FIBAZA-209916 format. One line per 3 residues: number of its first residue (from 0); their letters; for each residue z, x negated, y negated of C-alpha. Coordinates in steps of 0.001 Angstrom, whole numbers, plus 500000, padded with zeros to 6 digits. Layout:
<atoms>
NUM = a = Z X Y  ... $
</atoms>
This chain:
<atoms>
0 = xxx = 818087 099955 681713  820726 097364 680807  824104 097085 682547 $
3 = xxx = 827615 097125 681127  826918 094366 678720  825742 096845 676089 $
6 = xxx = 822777 094614 675273  820702 095282 672201  817040 096614 672420 $
9 = xxx = 815742 093195 671401  817619 091507 674301  816527 094082 676836 $
12 = xxx = 812802 093860 675785  812929 090119 675089  811370 090702 671613 $
15 = xxx = 812579 090426 668007  810714 093466 666664  811489 096786 668286 $
18 = xxx = 811309 100442 667205  813142 103562 668429  810951 106257 669848 $
21 = xxx = 813650 108808 671019  817405 109365 670986  819918 108420 668327 $
24 = xxx = 822171 105435 667413  824560 106049 670289  821841 106132 672944 $
27 = xxx = 818149 105821 672481  814685 104681 673833  813061 101548 672213 $
30 = xxx = 809651 100028 672468  808108 096817 671030  806942 097196 667449 $
33 = xxx = 803086 096672 667215  801355 094430 667130  803806 092568 669468 $
36 = xxx = 802565 091916 673058  805142 093687 675208  803929 092732 678702 $
39 = xxx = 801608 090480 680513  800309 093361 682668  797406 095255 680985 $
42 = xxx = 797992 098985 680560  801749 098673 680969  804141 099725 678097 $
45 = xxx = 807686 098504 678236  810414 100847 677132  814186 100312 677045 $
48 = xxx = 817021 102869 677125  820126 101583 675272  823383 103492 676218 $
51 = xxx = 825962 100829 675509  827466 102693 672597  828008 105962 674526 $
54 = xxx = 831203 104801 676230  832666 103279 672996  830426 103381 669920 $
57 = xxx = 833054 103013 667264  836256 101004 666888  838387 104226 666931 $
60 = xxx = 836785 105332 670139  837067 101996 671761  840827 101710 670913 $
63 = xxx = 841337 105251 672156  840055 104112 675495  842768 101418 675623 $
66 = xxx = 845547 103937 675194  843851 106450 677408  843352 103959 680222 $
69 = xxx = 846075 105445 682510  844492 108939 682084  841108 107417 682892 $
72 = xxx = 842310 105701 686079  843895 108865 687543  840813 110755 686604 $
75 = xxx = 838573 108246 688527  840869 108574 691595  839857 112197 692132 $
78 = xxx = 836221 110983 692650  837289 108372 695336  838287 111010 697948 $
81 = xxx = 837035 110523 701586  833810 112036 702650  835560 114437 704942 $
84 = xxx = 835102 117990 703454  838622 118842 704576  840117 116371 702118 $
87 = xxx = 838600 117794 699011  841175 120412 698149  844128 118172 699044 $
90 = xxx = 843047 115196 697084  841974 117278 694121  845323 118975 693979 $
93 = xxx = 847323 115816 694310  845285 113855 691739  845455 116699 689257 $
96 = xxx = 849255 117025 689584  849579 113253 689223  847529 113588 686118 $
99 = xxx = 849886 116311 684921  852849 113969 685324  851211 111496 683047 $
102 = xxx = 851106 114150 680351  854754 114924 680925  855531 111168 680679 $
105 = xxx = 853571 111016 677509  855681 113760 675925  858905 112270 677269 $
108 = xxx = 858068 108870 675849  857456 110236 672353  860514 112462 672726 $
111 = xxx = 862589 109396 673765  861665 107694 670628  862038 110658 668218 $
114 = xxx = 864892 112654 669831  866920 110116 671749  866597 106892 669781 $
117 = xxx = 866330 108304 666345  867786 111830 666391  870702 111215 668706 $
120 = xxx = 871541 107516 668480  870382 106081 665268  871265 109072 662986 $
123 = xxx = 874787 108934 664368  875244 105252 663406  875784 104245 659733 $
126 = xxx = 874687 100694 660613  871368 101956 661956  870694 104067 658851 $
129 = xxx = 871595 101277 656423  868531 100343 654416  866297 102953 655960 $
132 = xxx = 865849 105622 653395  862916 107147 655278  865519 108233 657943 $
135 = xxx = 868858 108338 656222  868247 111699 654517  868766 113344 657990 $
138 = xxx = 871994 111428 658603  874381 114092 657224  872710 116990 658891 $
141 = xxx = 873917 118765 661998  872573 117534 665367  870613 120676 666029 $
144 = xxx = 868779 120462 662746  868133 116733 663302  866636 117371 666654 $
147 = xxx = 864628 120381 665459  863073 118307 662531  862277 115248 664737 $
150 = xxx = 860784 117521 667419  857865 117735 665062  856923 114132 666040 $
153 = xxx = 856221 114834 669791  854632 118144 668754  852261 116184 666419 $
156 = xxx = 851531 113758 669224  850562 116612 671544  848329 118125 668727 $
159 = xxx = 846625 114767 668132  845689 114189 671802  844664 117826 672110 $
162 = xxx = 842364 117371 669167  840850 114076 670330  840125 115553 673857 $
165 = xxx = 838426 118609 672395  835685 116856 670400  833481 115512 673183 $
168 = xxx = 832706 118839 674627  831168 119920 671358  829302 116662 670892 $
171 = xxx = 827491 116939 674369  826614 120579 674314  822936 119794 673670 $
174 = xxx = 822589 117587 676761  822156 119712 679825  820764 118608 683224 $
177 = xxx = 817533 120317 684291  817798 123324 686590  814955 122246 688822 $
180 = xxx = 816658 119279 690479  816429 119617 694319  818876 116962 695413 $
183 = xxx = 821421 117579 698185  823513 114611 697208  826893 115211 695439 $
186 = xxx = 826029 112338 693063  823614 114770 691506  826442 116684 690028 $
189 = xxx = 827781 113808 687962  825403 114361 685094  826284 118011 684772 $
192 = xxx = 829964 118151 685806  831882 117389 682702  831350 120637 680835 $
195 = xxx = 833425 123574 679777  835103 125667 681095  836595 123228 683795 $
198 = xxx = 837768 120707 681165  838830 123570 678852  840948 125033 681681 $
201 = xxx = 842540 121703 682462  843152 121060 678769  844963 124420 678318 $
204 = xxx = 847165 123758 681295  848112 120219 680109  848792 121414 676556 $
207 = xxx = 850969 124201 677934  852881 121714 680096  853292 119301 677226 $
210 = xxx = 854867 121927 674904  856936 123256 677807  858221 119698 678433 $
213 = xxx = 859210 119289 674843  861049 122605 674906  862730 121712 678186 $
216 = xxx = 864074 118369 676673  865744 120285 673899  867121 122889 676206 $
219 = xxx = 868529 120368 678582  870275 118549 675655  871712 121853 674417 $
222 = xxx = 872755 123268 677677  874623 120239 679252  878068 121074 677943 $
225 = xxx = 877752 124851 677034  874645 126961 678144  874539 130271 676392 $
228 = xxx = 872689 133240 677771  869736 132577 675415  869534 128970 676554 $
231 = xxx = 869550 129928 680194  866772 132556 679624  864644 130136 677652 $
234 = xxx = 865060 127501 680290  863996 130035 682971  860891 130993 681069 $
237 = xxx = 860069 127288 680486  860499 126618 684261  858181 129554 685049 $
240 = xxx = 855405 128150 682718  855626 124712 684339  855518 126220 687782 $
243 = xxx = 852463 128272 686963  850774 125128 685539  851429 123196 688731 $
246 = xxx = 850373 126069 690817  847055 126483 689099  846310 122750 689563 $
249 = xxx = 847058 123090 693280  844385 125807 693639  841100 123890 693109 $
252 = xxx = 839023 126812 694573  840432 128929 691748  840253 126265 689030 $
255 = xxx = 836738 125212 689777  835192 128644 689563  831882 129327 687993 $
258 = xxx = 831670 129219 684237  830527 132829 684324  834021 133859 685571 $
261 = xxx = 836059 133826 682351  839206 135511 683754  840884 132186 684483 $
264 = xxx = 839940 130913 680972  841802 133852 679501  844809 133130 681785 $
267 = xxx = 845028 129403 680908  844659 130184 677199  847399 132791 677327 $
270 = xxx = 849576 130249 679184  848946 127657 676534  849690 129997 673673 $
273 = xxx = 852888 131267 675373  854065 127698 675717  853489 127008 672078 $
276 = xxx = 855313 130188 670980  858149 129362 673360  858581 125836 671992 $
279 = xxx = 858786 127337 668404  861497 129684 669560  863342 126832 671353 $
282 = xxx = 863178 124620 668194  864497 127524 666056  867253 128139 668550 $
285 = xxx = 868327 124447 668577  868313 124296 664816  870652 127199 664548 $
288 = xxx = 873147 126239 667297  876762 126829 666277  878492 125536 669468 $
291 = xxx = 879559 121802 669497  877250 119333 671061  878396 117227 674048 $
294 = xxx = 879723 113795 673177  877428 111454 675058  875848 108183 674005 $
297 = xxx = 872289 109210 675053  870485 112446 674629  871990 114769 677259 $
300 = xxx = 869599 115495 680106  866994 112997 679042  867640 110322 681690 $
303 = xxx = 867636 112803 684573  864320 114340 683282  862755 110923 683042 $
306 = xxx = 863876 109849 686561  862728 113207 687842  859206 112489 686631 $
309 = xxx = 859297 109017 688190  860533 110527 691454  857743 113102 691384 $
312 = xxx = 855046 110471 690817  856405 108437 693749  856425 111435 696026 $
315 = xxx = 852884 112401 694984  851541 108922 695585  853104 108856 699074 $
318 = xxx = 851574 112239 699720  848236 111121 698470  848351 107969 700698 $
321 = xxx = 849135 110109 703750  846257 112399 702943  843747 109565 702481 $
324 = xxx = 844738 108050 705810  844489 111279 707626  841066 112070 706345 $
327 = xxx = 839539 108635 706263  836527 107660 708328  837392 105861 711521 $
330 = xxx = 834047 104267 712110  834284 100525 712070  833234 098851 708835 $
333 = xxx = 832786 101966 706804  835911 101923 704666  837025 098416 703585 $
336 = xxx = 839610 099986 701290  841114 101509 704451  840516 104903 702812 $
339 = xxx = 843013 104124 700127  840725 103730 697129  842102 106820 695294 $
342 = xxx = 845672 105693 695983  844996 102196 694658  843392 103510 691397 $
345 = xxx = 845983 106281 690837  848913 104028 691486  847532 101463 688977 $
348 = xxx = 847165 104161 686392  850680 105460 686998  852006 101856 686755 $
351 = xxx = 850201 101249 683503  851531 104497 681945  855049 103593 682964 $
354 = xxx = 854592 100174 681426  853203 101569 678219  855967 104103 677943 $
357 = xxx = 858762 101697 678738  857391 099066 676282  857065 101575 673443 $
360 = xxx = 860687 102751 673845  862008 099210 674262  860253 097851 671181 $
363 = xxx = 861440 100812 669010  865058 100283 670382  864790 096618 669539 $
366 = xxx = 863559 097469 665988  866424 099965 665431  868871 097348 666744 $
369 = xxx = 867510 094947 664219  866618 092443 666952  869911 092521 668748 $
372 = xxx = 868921 091538 672296  872126 092614 674038  873221 096000 675373 $
375 = xxx = 875833 096135 672553  873172 096962 669919  873252 100037 667698 $
378 = xxx = 871225 102129 670041  872549 100359 673203  868950 099777 674410 $
381 = xxx = 866491 102111 675955  867305 104483 678816  868183 102772 682131 $
384 = xxx = 865131 104371 683817  862783 102390 681527  864735 099171 682195 $
387 = xxx = 864268 099655 685892  860582 100575 685308  860013 097221 683494 $
390 = xxx = 861684 095434 686341  859472 097272 688891  856421 096358 686909 $
393 = xxx = 857427 092672 686813  858130 092727 690516  854767 094247 691405 $
396 = xxx = 852856 091767 689261  854753 088771 690488  854406 089597 694157 $
399 = xxx = 850682 090451 693668  850098 087179 691930  851814 085323 694901 $
402 = xxx = 849664 087196 697405  846585 086473 695358  847377 082782 695384 $
405 = xxx = 847799 082868 699158  844542 084796 699669  842683 082297 697545 $
408 = xxx = 844037 079320 699501  843574 081018 702917  840053 082276 702242 $
411 = xxx = 838795 079183 700463  837755 077365 703573  835815 080237 705112 $
414 = xxx = 834059 081065 701871  833043 077492 701272  831843 077221 704844 $
417 = xxx = 829649 080372 704429  828380 079107 701059  827491 075700 702472 $
420 = xxx = 825448 077434 705189  823546 079527 702705  822825 076446 700401 $
423 = xxx = 821624 074468 703518  819103 077240 704336  817963 077523 700692 $
426 = xxx = 817686 073728 700043  817144 072003 703452  816131 068616 702024 $
429 = xxx = 817779 068090 698670  817302 064750 696773  820296 062572 696513 $
432 = xxx = 820588 063079 692765  821048 066840 693350  824401 066515 695077 $
435 = xxx = 826463 067553 691996  824267 070540 691474  824640 071510 695124 $
438 = xxx = 828411 071562 694645  828057 073875 691717  825820 076270 693680 $
441 = xxx = 828324 076242 696616  831141 077006 694301  829288 079810 692658 $
444 = xxx = 828494 081452 696017  832113 080987 697198  833413 082643 694048 $
447 = xxx = 831056 085511 694413  832318 086118 697917  835849 086398 696757 $
450 = xxx = 835114 089901 695472  835742 091431 698907  839078 089606 699083 $
453 = xxx = 840299 091755 696166  840791 094746 698534  844079 093711 700052 $
456 = xxx = 845383 092653 696628  844605 096110 695193  846410 097801 698104 $
459 = xxx = 849437 095465 697791  849732 096161 694074  849411 099941 694496 $
462 = xxx = 852228 099950 697087  854485 097810 694932  853797 099912 691837 $
465 = xxx = 854782 103069 693789  857868 101328 694939  858691 100381 691392 $
468 = xxx = 858647 103967 690180  860899 104882 693040  863532 102336 692106 $
471 = xxx = 863995 103911 688737  866178 106536 690407  868994 103849 690613 $
474 = xxx = 869367 104339 686870  871005 107679 687545  873855 105831 689149 $
477 = xxx = 874599 104064 685938  873518 100725 687301  871499 098022 685515 $
480 = xxx = 869122 095808 687383  871092 092667 686615  874284 094100 688086 $
483 = xxx = 872586 095309 691307  870687 092025 691857  873767 089977 691248 $
486 = xxx = 875826 091996 693610  873252 091866 696537  871327 088599 695879 $
489 = xxx = 873658 086530 693780  871258 085925 690932  873252 085939 687646 $
492 = xxx = 872839 089157 685652  871968 087228 682526  868985 085723 684364 $
495 = xxx = 867810 089144 685368  868245 090415 681820  866241 087515 680552 $
498 = xxx = 863417 088184 683049  863232 091851 682053  863092 090973 678424 $
501 = xxx = 860339 088404 679045  858498 091051 681087  858797 093506 678338 $
504 = xxx = 857210 090948 675882  854423 090128 678467  853632 093870 678606 $
507 = xxx = 853420 093901 674783  851153 090831 674840  848870 092463 677505 $
510 = xxx = 848626 095661 675428  847938 093682 672305  845296 091731 674278 $
513 = xxx = 843685 094937 675309  843524 096174 671716  842048 092887 670474 $
516 = xxx = 839645 092767 673422  838486 096301 672683  837821 095419 668956 $
519 = xxx = 835912 092287 670029  834004 094257 672677  832880 096588 669974 $
522 = xxx = 831934 093880 667526  830589 091163 669897  828173 091858 672761 $
525 = xxx = 829202 088711 674720  832751 090013 674744  831563 093382 675806 $
528 = xxx = 829944 092040 678922  833465 091311 680288  835761 093766 678591 $
531 = xxx = 833251 096570 678743  833003 096593 682565  836304 098546 682911 $
534 = xxx = 835403 101051 680205  831824 101703 681405  832713 102111 685041 $
537 = xxx = 835712 104307 684412  834094 106575 681825  831054 107117 684000 $
540 = xxx = 832924 109694 686076  833422 113116 684498  836883 114491 683639 $
543 = xxx = 837781 116445 686668  841473 115545 687021  842761 114800 683510 $
546 = xxx = 841373 116369 680278  842813 113590 678128  840741 110901 679767 $
549 = xxx = 837896 109410 677716  834770 111450 677634  832073 111007 680251 $
552 = xxx = 828981 109438 678897  826913 110137 682082  826936 113789 681056 $
555 = xxx = 824598 112647 678252  822888 109607 679683  821702 111130 683054 $
558 = xxx = 820201 114355 681581  818596 112290 678707  816994 109874 681272 $
561 = xxx = 815774 112817 683413  814126 114469 680363  812497 111265 679236 $
564 = xxx = 811095 110428 682674  809793 114011 683038  808228 113928 679651 $
567 = xxx = 806375 110602 680353  805125 111834 683788  803920 115127 682442 $
570 = xxx = 801790 113261 679932  800007 111666 682852  801860 108321 683017 $
573 = xxx = 803368 106566 686014  806925 105378 685435  808469 102195 686863 $
576 = xxx = 812266 102384 686364  814116 099121 686263  818010 099136 686178 $
579 = xxx = 820310 096167 686119  823975 096436 687264  825525 099804 686120 $
582 = xxx = 822102 100775 684775  820937 101145 688384  823706 103693 689036 $
585 = xxx = 822522 105798 686055  818942 105563 687235  820034 106624 690839 $
588 = xxx = 821670 109740 689394  818667 110512 687214  816252 110152 690148 $
591 = xxx = 818354 112630 692197  817795 115228 689438  814041 114828 689215 $
594 = xxx = 811879 117546 690690  809476 116560 693515  806282 116831 691386 $
597 = xxx = 807870 114228 688961  809166 111835 691639  805587 111352 692881 $
600 = xxx = 804774 109289 689835  807939 107263 689821  808959 103836 691240 $
603 = xxx = 812316 102105 691167  813394 098460 690765  817054 097556 690794 $
606 = xxx = 818583 094131 690378  822242 093050 690311  822961 096556 691563 $
609 = xxx = 826470 097560 692796  825184 100776 694431  826261 099636 697992 $
612 = xxx = 828938 097074 697167  831019 099036 694535  829899 102640 694945 $
615 = xxx = 829380 103748 698443  832611 102164 699610  835022 103393 696946 $
618 = xxx = 833093 106808 696425  832064 107807 699862  832050 111588 699124 $
621 = xxx = 829551 111191 696335  827312 108205 697261  826817 107211 700808 $
624 = xxx = 824012 105967 703010  822517 109461 703130  822366 109609 699330 $
627 = xxx = 820767 106140 699060  818156 107161 701520  817512 110355 699612 $
630 = xxx = 816747 108351 696498  814339 106249 698543  812550 109377 699896 $
633 = xxx = 812315 110969 696502  810379 108004 695023  808305 107610 698216 $
636 = xxx = 810161 104376 699077  808489 102673 696092  811840 100978 695553 $
639 = xxx = 812670 097269 695472  816173 095827 695060  816537 092152 694024 $
642 = xxx = 819927 090450 694842  821454 087046 694949  824300 085394 696908 $
645 = xxx = 825718 084040 693605  826256 087574 692192  829886 088699 692382 $
648 = xxx = 829012 092324 691530  825477 093192 692797  824208 092921 696282 $
651 = xxx = 822019 094357 699076  821654 098129 699512  820153 098699 702932 $
654 = xxx = 819870 095302 704690  822051 092234 704261  819559 090078 706110 $
657 = xxx = 818705 086992 704100  815229 086562 705646  812381 088891 704474 $
660 = xxx = 812850 092308 705949  810178 093398 708526  808568 096779 707843 $
663 = xxx = 807394 096998 711495  810688 098661 712541  809439 101997 711134 $
666 = xxx = 812354 102343 708779  811124 102027 705181  814605 101233 703971 $
669 = xxx = 814309 097747 705511  811687 096826 702923  813813 097687 699963 $
672 = xxx = 816084 094591 699750  814666 091263 698591  816951 088331 698297 $
675 = xxx = 816394 085840 695417  817302 082223 695782  819569 081242 692976 $
678 = xxx = 818961 078857 691279  815235 078449 691776  815688 074597 692027 $
681 = xxx = 818311 071871 692032  816676 069309 689648  814990 069672 686292 $
684 = xxx = 811303 070452 686642  808651 068238 684971  808886 068452 681209 $
687 = xxx = 812472 069902 681365  815796 068116 680652  818110 070429 682505 $
690 = xxx = 818102 072028 685962  817324 075701 686434  820408 077758 685605 $
693 = xxx = 822553 079743 688144  821935 083295 687101  824703 085035 689105 $
696 = xxx = 824924 088570 687747  822928 088017 684651  819674 090087 684214 $
699 = xxx = 816425 088435 685081  813644 090493 683435  811830 087412 682216 $
702 = xxx = 811682 085636 685687  808466 085619 687707  810045 087346 690723 $
705 = xxx = 810969 090291 688501  807646 090583 686722  805776 090257 690080 $
708 = xxx = 807709 093162 691582  806964 095232 688440  803273 094626 688921 $
711 = xxx = 803530 095437 692557  805197 098781 691890  802750 099671 689165 $
714 = xxx = 799910 098993 691559  801513 101059 694218  801665 103992 691744 $
717 = xxx = 798029 103539 690841  796926 103573 694468  798440 107054 695069 $
720 = xxx = 795315 108736 693889  797008 110937 691327  795449 111712 687959 $
723 = xxx = 795097 108342 686117  797521 107243 683511  798998 103952 682380 $
726 = xx = 802405 103111 683928  805375 103064 681673 $
</atoms>
């Protein structure tokens, strides 16, 4: 099992000729093609599982992940709740309502472009319509008709994301987890969670909310100056639909009911259909309005609706932080994220969504203004709330960068001191010519130890991001950031305007970089090793909070692995599972789904594994020490974990002792972790021209320590006395 690099079968097997023996192009099992010799151990057949195309696979799917990144982050946050059972309902409710605000923001952003910038501002300006025949045909129409026609744009955007989110459910219907799994760990549910009707219920609620939001924007614009009885009635019905949607998300015990209970499915579908019909009625009502529209520069009611969403997101983030702190574990050393993992990820997702939205509206406004950079342009710029949002994003990034630089400087001495001690133990008597290489090794270990220092940076950024969404409410007072800062700090307003404009272009550059990176990650495997980390880790977790998040590939990979392992064991083979990096997480979930009679013929080897370092800490409710020990018991403690001090991602699982663990303690877990010295030597061996490389997080299937552990586990399987069969 490869990690997040998306390695090819030839790279995993170390051979140029391979053949696929099961699966398809997205995920499949490969073996060496005869007559190639696949291993130095007689009777052992090597087989690789390639899953790298499941999270992305095509350029379109990879690019979709870029734009769905905020949805994905908020979805991951729901899986990062504390281990306390009392926190489940609260964290689920808050994360799901936060996800709903992202859907509302998505609709408001598209509506801001179509209805506010185009329908209300640009179509009222002859200068804006000049030379734009694709838009000028609406210039002489009434305001109501213009808004009704342009409302088709956000309606189409809702339909598009609805369509995209519905396809994965049908694609993964054939992959079901076995019913005979006996695991008590919550991680066992990952491979079978992302299935209808839960995602279908969430999707219906979000689609209903999206259409209700579109209708509400039109009703607010119409009812600002003169609200008729029909407008008031439609607004009340829209409010009821939105209230019901929020109420359903706040009752996880109802929403997470068994698939056999289809009453809630009918309720959510009815709610979705009612919202669609209501939106059609609202559009027709707006198109036929006879009363005069209010004379305002911007779309009436749009700015308050936008600020209301930002205020709701800030309130929900504060409530989530309080809930996490209340339910977090208080044992020393168990929660290095201070129990705020869900808050950090959710706040990052909200911040990215706000940045995406603000940048889209700002770039369209700049295009309509024909490059005019002042507030005297044709459209007079984007709404003030988005201007404040860009300023908040810039402030969060700037302060976090300053804190990061301070953390690097402050921690450098301690990290280098710890690295020097490790190098001194590994290479006690180095030759004089090895001094440059010793410095490289010390630097590699010091950089690897910086991973733990990212925790306070993440907490700082999440707090600043939440504060940034809160400051958007100042826009309701009619104040621009430059005016407020000049009045209170003394910095000229022109400087602040320049900073905000620069920040806007930086956001555009980051978004463009993500798109280019996603394309390169699809086309180039070396790029995928770095860019694909975020995609693979984020899309591993099923969609339990937001239905528009990218599909969960573990829903296919884990059951497919379980079936393959069961098939090989039932044919009389012993199976040695080896997983690198994220592949070890997939194998852990697969082992937990295996029945006892299958586990008796299975052994496990993990290397570069983040199971302890990046899974038990952020996801304590689904993978903790008890779950890790259950994995060990299921395979009869035929488990070896190889780790290095130079690895910034993988690490030890049960024991961080750097000396060989003693099995005389009576605890079989102490014999799992085996530290590897990296590199193997400081100077070039005889016959070589370069020194042994520093592997860090790279896989090491071709190294002698790895192959010797594989032989050891294969021999341990043979000594069990079960019916003979060659290991696989």
